[in-house]
N, C-alpha and C positions, 0 to 999 in steps of 0.2 A: 427397510434400509433408511438410515438417518440422513436428513438434509442439512448440509453444512454450507453456510454462506460466509464468504470472506469479504470484508470491506477494506479495500486498499488498492493494491497494484504494485508494480515494480519488482525488484529482485527479492524483497522479503516475502512477498506473496508467492512468487515463483518457487522459492525454497519450501514454503509450507505446502504448496500443491504437490510437489514432488514426493513429499512424505505421505500425504493423504491418499495418494493413488493406490497404496497397498491395503487400504482399509475399505470395508464394505459401506461406503458412504456415497451419497449424491453430492458432488462438489460444484459450487457456483461462486462466481466472483462479481462483485459490483465495483465498477472502476470509475474514478473521477474523469471529468472531461475538461479539467483546468490545466493539464500538463502543457507547458510551452517551452521546454528546454531541448537542446540538442537537435537531433534529427526530427523529432516530433514537432518542435517549435518551427523549424524551417518549413516542413510540409504544411503545417497550419497556415503559416503566413503566405507561402507561395501558391498553394492550391486551394485554400479555404476549405480544408477537410477537418474532420474530427481528429483529435490527438490520438495517433495509433500506437505509441510506444508501449504503454502499460497494457493495452488490449492485446498486443502481440505477445508480451511475456506471459500473460495469463493463458492465452490459447496454447502456448508451448507447454505450460505447466499441466494442462489437461490433455495433452496430445499423446496418442498411442500409435503414431504412424512410424514409418521407417526412420531410423536415426539420421540418415543422410538428408531427408526432407526437413527434419527439425533443424539440422545444421544450416541448410539453405535458408530457412525462414529467419534464423538468427544471425546470419552472416553479415558482418559490418565491413563496409568498404573503408580502406585505410589510405586511399590516395585518389587523385583526380577530382572531377566535378562532383562525384558521389561521396566524397570523403565524409565519414560520420554516419551516413545513412545505412540502415539495415534493409535487407531484401524484404523482410516481413512488413516493415513500415511502408515501403513503397507499394507492395501488393495490396495491403489494406486500403491505402489511399486510392490506388487505381480502381479497386473493386467498388469503393464508395462512389467514385466518379461514374463508373459504368452503370451501377444500379440506382444511383441517386439516393441511397439509403444506407446508413452505417450498419444497421442491424442485418440487412440483407448481405452486406459485405462480410460481416462476421459469420453468418451462417455458411457462406461459401468457403471461408477460410477454415471453419470448424470441420466441414466435410473434407477439405483437402488434407487436414492434419489429423483426421480421425479423433476428434475431440470428444471426450466423455464428460459431460457437464455443460455449464453455461457460462459465458462471459457477457456481462450486461453493462452497458454504459449507464451511469446513474441519471444522466439527462440525455435528451436527444438533440442537444446543441452544445457547441463549444462555449466555454465561459472563461472569464478572467478572475484569478484569485488575487486578493490584496490583503495585506496585514498592516494593522495600525500598531505602532510601537508606543512604549510608555511615555515618550517625549512628544507624542502627537503626530509624528511623521508617518505617512502612509506609503508602504512599499507595494508597487504594482507588479504583478506577474509571479507565477509559481517559481520560475527559474531564479528570479532575483531574490526571492525569499529563501530558496533552497541553497543558493550559493551567494551569501550576502556580501555586497560591496559597501554596505553601510556599517555602522557600529553594531556588530553582532552581539555585543554585551547587553544591549537594550532588550527588554522583555517584549514579547508580543502580547498585546492586551485584547485585541479583537481581530476577527477574520471576516472576510466578506467575499461573495461571488457577484460578478456583474457580467452579463445578466444572471439572475437567479430564477430559473424556471421551475415548473413542477417536476417532481421525480418521474422517471420512466416507470410506467405502470408495471412493467415486468420486474423491475427492481423491488417495488412495493410488494408484489406477489411473492417473490422469493423470500423476503423478510417475513411475511405472514405465514409461509409454509415451513419456515426453518425450525430445526431442532437445536441448532447452535448458530450464533452469529459471532464471527471472530474478527477482532480489530487488531491489525498489525500482524507480524512485525513490519516496520517501515517508518518513514519519516512522519511524525505525528501531524505536523501542521501542513504539510504539502502532499501527503498521500492519503491519510485517513480522514482528517477533519473536512477537507473539501467535499466529501461525499455527504457528510452530516449536515452541511450548510444548505444543501438543496431542499427546496420547499417540500415538506411532507415526509422527509426521511427520518428526522429525529422523532417525530410523533409515531411513525410506524415502528421504529426500533423500540421505543419505550413501551408501546402497547403489545409488542410481540411476547409470546410465552416461551420463546427460545432461551436457552442458556446463553448469556452474553459474556464472551470471553475476551479478555485483553491479553495479548502477548507483549509484555514490556520489552523494550529494546535492550540490547547488550551495552551499547554505548550511547552517550548523549550526542546531539547534533548542534554544532555551533550556530547561533542565531535563532534556534528554535527551542531546544530543551536544555539549555545551559544549567548545569547543576542539578538536573532532575534525578530523583530517586524513583524507584518503581511506583511508590504511592503518588507521586506527582503526575505520572502518566494517567493513573486511575482517576485522580481528582479532576484533571483537565478534561479528559474525555467525558466524564459525567457532567461537567459544567456545560459543555457544548451540546450534550444530549438533553439538557434540561432536567436531569435526574437529581432532584434536590434530596439531600440527606441520604443518598444512596438508593432511594426508592426507584424502581423501574430502570435502574442503570446497570452497570457492570456487575456480574455475579462472581466471576472468577478472574484472578490475575495469575498469569503464568510468568514466573520470575526466574531468570538465570542467576545462579549463585556462584558460579566459577569465575574468578577474576582472570583476565587474559595475562599472558606473560609480560614481564617488564619491558621486553623489547617491543611488543605490540602496543603496549600502553604509551611508550615513547613516540611511536609512529603516529598514534592518534592524537597525542598532545601537540604535535606539529599543526594539526588542524583544529586545535582547541577543543577536542572532544575528550570525555572522561568516561570511566566505567560507571554504569548505572547501579547505584547502591541498592542491594536487595533488602529494603527495610520492610521485612515481612510483618513484623508486629504492627507497624503503622498502617499497612494495607488492611490488616484484620480489624484494627480499631475503626477504620473507615467503612467497614462492612463487607469487605471482599473475602471470598474463600481463596486461599493462596496455594498454588502448586509450585513448589520451589525445588530446583535441582540444577545439575550441570547440563545446560542446554547448548553449549558452544560446540560447533562442528570442528572436526580436526582440519588443520591446514588453513590457508588463507586464499583469498580470491585475487587472481591477477587481472589487471585491467586489460581489456581488449584494445588492440590497435585501432585508432580512428575514433575512439570514444572520447568525446570532449567533456563529459560530465564527471563530477566527483562521485566515487563509489566507495562503499564500505568494504573493507578487506576481510571482516569477520562475518560469519553467518551463523544462524541457529542450525543445530542438527535437525535436518528435516524429518527424520524418522522419530526422534525423541519428542519433538514438539507436536507432531501429528498424533502420536500415541497419547500424549497428555490431553489433547483435544478430544480424541475419540473416547477416552475413558470418562470424560465429562457427560457424554450423551448416550453411551451404550447401556 
């Protein structure tokens, strides 16, 4: 059975995990500890716990328990003093306080949710993400980068974690044993790259013999990937991996070729987001093998009451994207 490791977190990773469940693979997720928005940010600040939000979503993506228990874990309060919090976030935080250890807390949650696979924090401590813009200004905090209140037209030229500790040895072991390492879909600068900034991660990924697969996003993200085509995701990720001239970097780029409807494009334009152009030839020129197809899921995602964060309304089709990944390694 093939070992697939996803580096990311959030709704994009959750979508991917739902698809991979139907394939004969061992699925694991390495998750950033820099998240500080919404319910996660409040729990970090008030309780001094590890950021639980992306960990919770990945646990749910690997869960085979009763649907009502999954709904309980993802239930978000929409009023009162618990406004915005999910039950799962609170449970993970409580278990970390009880056990004194985030990994023990995750093991207990995995048992509760009948998880098949592993969810591993990239570091065993919370950290702060910052971005330096092309004008030299430094933006502190994952949430402030993700939902910019500064001039989002300015390019991000450098990313940093503080503190930046060594990678969790379990994360390094997963990478070593992987048959495929998958990056995305999800926000490049606030979901994927924070994992790579952790000491030892880029080296481990470059030296891994696994197929390294990038799932390019469907739409750009204002303040992060303005004007990006698929090849720009490829180039940026390789730069942070330290994979010069494509060596030891990304092998495969999965590219969506279907343009959303004009009505959806208008909605995204309100948030200054655009369709990611599938510049397949440019990806190939840069050394990538390209898998290009219609990967957009039918329908759109409605925002849950009580959720204060901005969310994408389009998703990849979980089954199509999972099959494309599985075909790379079988």
